[in-house]
C-alpha positions as a Python dict, from the first residue, in 0.01 Angstrom:
ca = {
    (1, 'M'): (0, 0, 0),
    (2, 'I'): (37, 370, 64),
    (3, 'V'): (328, 463, -166),
    (4, 'T'): (202, 636, -486),
    (5, 'N'): (-130, 712, -311),
    (6, 'K'): (-239, 1027, -129),
    (7, 'A'): (-143, 1041, 237),
    (8, 'P'): (-442, 1013, 469),
    (9, 'N'): (-518, 1363, 592),
    (10, 'F'): (-583, 1426, 960),
    (11, 'T'): (-669, 1705, 1199),
    (12, 'A'): (-557, 1643, 1555),
    (13, 'T'): (-420, 1797, 1872),
    (14, 'A'): (-46, 1865, 1860),
    (15, 'V'): (234, 2022, 2057),
    (16, 'L'): (415, 2264, 1828),
    (17, 'G'): (787, 2332, 1830),
    (18, 'N'): (731, 2639, 2052),
    (19, 'N'): (535, 2424, 2304),
    (20, 'E'): (200, 2573, 2203),
    (21, 'I'): (-78, 2314, 2215),
    (22, 'V'): (-327, 2339, 1927),
    (23, 'D'): (-642, 2135, 1870),
    (24, 'D'): (-664, 2177, 1493),
    (25, 'F'): (-328, 2069, 1353),
    (26, 'N'): (-398, 1958, 997),
    (27, 'L'): (-147, 1754, 797),
    (28, 'Y'): (-216, 1908, 456),
    (29, 'E'): (-210, 2261, 596),
    (30, 'N'): (136, 2200, 741),
    (31, 'F'): (319, 2071, 437),
    (32, 'G'): (660, 2219, 368),
    (33, 'E'): (722, 2410, 48),
    (34, 'K'): (859, 2093, -117),
    (35, 'G'): (714, 1816, 98),
    (36, 'T'): (677, 1666, 441),
    (37, 'V'): (812, 1379, 648),
    (38, 'V'): (561, 1219, 884),
    (39, 'F'): (703, 965, 1124),
    (40, 'F'): (535, 746, 1384),
    (41, 'Y'): (693, 619, 1703),
    (42, 'P'): (547, 385, 1968),
    (43, 'L'): (538, 580, 2295),
    (44, 'D'): (671, 878, 2485),
    (45, 'F'): (912, 811, 2773),
    (46, 'T'): (1058, 497, 2615),
    (47, 'F'): (1407, 398, 2504),
    (48, 'V'): (1467, 386, 2127),
    (49, 'C'): (1217, 664, 2055),
    (50, 'P'): (1412, 953, 2207),
    (51, 'S'): (1719, 868, 1999),
    (52, 'E'): (1511, 897, 1681),
    (53, 'I'): (1322, 1208, 1785),
    (54, 'I'): (1641, 1386, 1885),
    (55, 'A'): (1813, 1268, 1565),
    (56, 'F'): (1533, 1423, 1358),
    (57, 'D'): (1572, 1745, 1556),
    (58, 'H'): (1950, 1750, 1507),
    (59, 'R'): (1894, 1729, 1131),
    (60, 'L'): (1588, 1955, 1121),
    (61, 'D'): (1778, 2241, 955),
    (62, 'E'): (1881, 2001, 678),
    (63, 'F'): (1517, 1910, 617),
    (64, 'T'): (1388, 2268, 634),
    (65, 'S'): (1666, 2396, 406),
    (66, 'R'): (1526, 2155, 146),
    (67, 'G'): (1170, 2284, 200),
    (68, 'I'): (1062, 1977, 396),
    (69, 'N'): (862, 1988, 722),
    (70, 'V'): (894, 1714, 984),
    (71, 'I'): (599, 1591, 1192),
    (72, 'G'): (608, 1325, 1464),
    (73, 'V'): (305, 1118, 1572),
    (74, 'S'): (237, 876, 1856),
    (75, 'I'): (-67, 751, 2045),
    (76, 'D'): (28, 959, 2350),
    (77, 'S'): (-166, 1264, 2463),
    (78, 'Q'): (-58, 1622, 2405),
    (79, 'F'): (9, 1644, 2779),
    (80, 'S'): (250, 1351, 2762),
    (81, 'H'): (424, 1508, 2460),
    (82, 'F'): (451, 1839, 2646),
    (83, 'A'): (590, 1674, 2959),
    (84, 'W'): (843, 1472, 2759),
    (85, 'K'): (963, 1784, 2575),
    (86, 'N'): (1006, 1959, 2908),
    (87, 'T'): (1208, 1676, 3063),
    (88, 'P'): (1585, 1715, 3021),
    (89, 'V'): (1754, 1467, 2789),
    (90, 'E'): (1979, 1345, 3070),
    (91, 'E'): (1664, 1251, 3263),
    (92, 'G'): (1503, 1055, 2980),
    (93, 'G'): (1334, 1346, 2804),
    (94, 'I'): (1371, 1477, 2450),
    (95, 'G'): (1427, 1844, 2526),
    (96, 'Q'): (1290, 2124, 2312),
    (97, 'V'): (1255, 1953, 1975),
    (98, 'R'): (1147, 2208, 1717),
    (99, 'Y'): (887, 2023, 1513),
    (100, 'P'): (526, 1927, 1598),
    (101, 'L'): (435, 1614, 1791),
    (102, 'V'): (81, 1499, 1714),
    (103, 'A'): (-141, 1324, 1970),
    (104, 'D'): (-316, 1021, 1818),
    (105, 'L'): (-510, 909, 2125),
    (106, 'N'): (-781, 725, 1934),
    (107, 'K'): (-512, 562, 1714),
    (108, 'Q'): (-695, 657, 1395),
    (109, 'I'): (-397, 826, 1231),
    (110, 'A'): (-175, 521, 1290),
    (111, 'R'): (-458, 301, 1163),
    (112, 'D'): (-500, 512, 849),
    (113, 'F'): (-126, 495, 775),
    (114, 'D'): (-136, 118, 843),
    (115, 'V'): (128, 123, 1117),
    (116, 'L'): (-91, 33, 1417),
    (117, 'L'): (33, -285, 1585),
    (118, 'N'): (-228, -502, 1757),
    (119, 'E'): (-452, -198, 1818),
    (120, 'S'): (-186, -94, 2070),
    (121, 'V'): (100, 127, 1948),
    (122, 'A'): (242, 248, 1618),
    (123, 'L'): (535, 78, 1454),
    (124, 'R'): (826, 299, 1348),
    (125, 'G'): (674, 418, 1021),
    (126, 'S'): (837, 696, 816),
    (127, 'F'): (662, 857, 519),
    (128, 'L'): (793, 1108, 267),
    (129, 'I'): (502, 1304, 121),
    (130, 'D'): (526, 1523, -189),
    (131, 'T'): (359, 1864, -207),
    (132, 'D'): (47, 1724, -374),
    (133, 'G'): (-1, 1472, -92),
    (134, 'T'): (145, 1173, -276),
    (135, 'V'): (347, 935, -58),
    (136, 'R'): (676, 889, -243),
    (137, 'H'): (867, 677, 11),
    (138, 'A'): (772, 470, 314),
    (139, 'V'): (961, 245, 550),
    (140, 'I'): (824, 65, 855),
    (141, 'N'): (1048, -79, 1124),
    (142, 'D'): (958, -326, 1398),
    (143, 'L'): (962, -182, 1750),
    (144, 'P'): (1323, -271, 1845),
    (145, 'L'): (1475, -138, 1522),
    (146, 'G'): (1564, 232, 1521),
    (147, 'R'): (1541, 413, 1189),
    (148, 'N'): (1815, 591, 992),
    (149, 'I'): (1739, 963, 962),
    (150, 'D'): (2021, 1015, 712),
    (151, 'E'): (1853, 766, 478),
    (152, 'M'): (1536, 975, 492),
    (153, 'L'): (1740, 1281, 397),
    (154, 'R'): (1883, 1084, 104),
    (155, 'M'): (1529, 997, -4),
    (156, 'V'): (1429, 1364, 22),
    (157, 'D'): (1720, 1455, -205),
    (158, 'A'): (1621, 1181, -450),
    (159, 'M'): (1260, 1299, -461),
    (160, 'L'): (1363, 1660, -515),
    (161, 'F'): (1608, 1557, -787),
    (162, 'T'): (1354, 1352, -978),
    (163, 'N'): (1093, 1625, -939),
    (164, 'E'): (1330, 1886, -1081),
    (165, 'Y'): (1511, 1695, -1354),
    (166, 'G'): (1278, 1410, -1448),
    (167, 'E'): (1565, 1164, -1415),
    (168, 'V'): (1566, 859, -1188),
    (169, 'C'): (1807, 778, -905),
    (170, 'P'): (2007, 454, -915),
    (171, 'A'): (2115, 240, -620),
    (172, 'G'): (2299, 430, -350),
    (173, 'W'): (2247, 765, -521),
    (174, 'H'): (2344, 1077, -323),
    (175, 'K'): (2287, 1445, -384),
    (176, 'G'): (2533, 1582, -642),
    (177, 'E'): (2574, 1250, -824),
    (178, 'D'): (2452, 1163, -1172),
    (179, 'G'): (2098, 1047, -1222),
    (180, 'M'): (1987, 847, -1521),
    (181, 'K'): (1731, 911, -1790),
    (182, 'P'): (1433, 675, -1756),
    (183, 'S'): (1500, 497, -2087),
    (184, 'T'): (1689, 189, -2203),
    (185, 'D'): (1957, 411, -2356),
    (186, 'G'): (1979, 624, -2041),
    (187, 'V'): (2024, 321, -1816),
    (188, 'A'): (2285, 169, -2050),
    (189, 'K'): (2488, 491, -2052),
    (190, 'Y'): (2471, 519, -1673),
    (191, 'L'): (2577, 158, -1618),
    (192, 'E'): (2861, 190, -1868),
    (193, 'K'): (2995, 483, -1666),
    (194, 'H'): (2917, 365, -1310),
    (195, 'A'): (2882, -17, -1307),
    (196, 'K'): (3199, -71, -1100),
    (197, 'E'): (3070, 163, -827),
    (198, 'L'): (2745, -27, -774),
}
């Protein structure tokens, strides 16, 4: 189980948002001011993956405005990442996504995050990491099941809320809504006010 534990650090080759290829991309050195989302996808030049990668890019400003960096990882090489970024979307590419794509050729990063399937490819793992390296949220989808990027944004908002106010977030909580104090009295008051909405 990785949630509540420190995220496995890594240093690897990556293609940055500006297409620069670097050999020493380190996870912990690339945290956002308030946290980081690391997500794994199976392979470049496939079918579900581009929809997720582009969806993360379309919402990148929402993540960065919250102080959260986004990092993608697959077992492909940096050259494959670079080629995929430089292939137009209408031709099966992902276009100029603005966040780093990490090359995990030896599959060690996927193995360390426990998303490696049959020593072959990574499952669709998504991890929300706090500024101290603690994994606060994780979800892993099977290969055919595309993830919901808006749900990750909701989890980011929940983490930031609990970090700031010390309250907890009930079912279906969204930014701007009431939290609840982590006590019997706090829960009772919240449920008295919101039970019909749940």
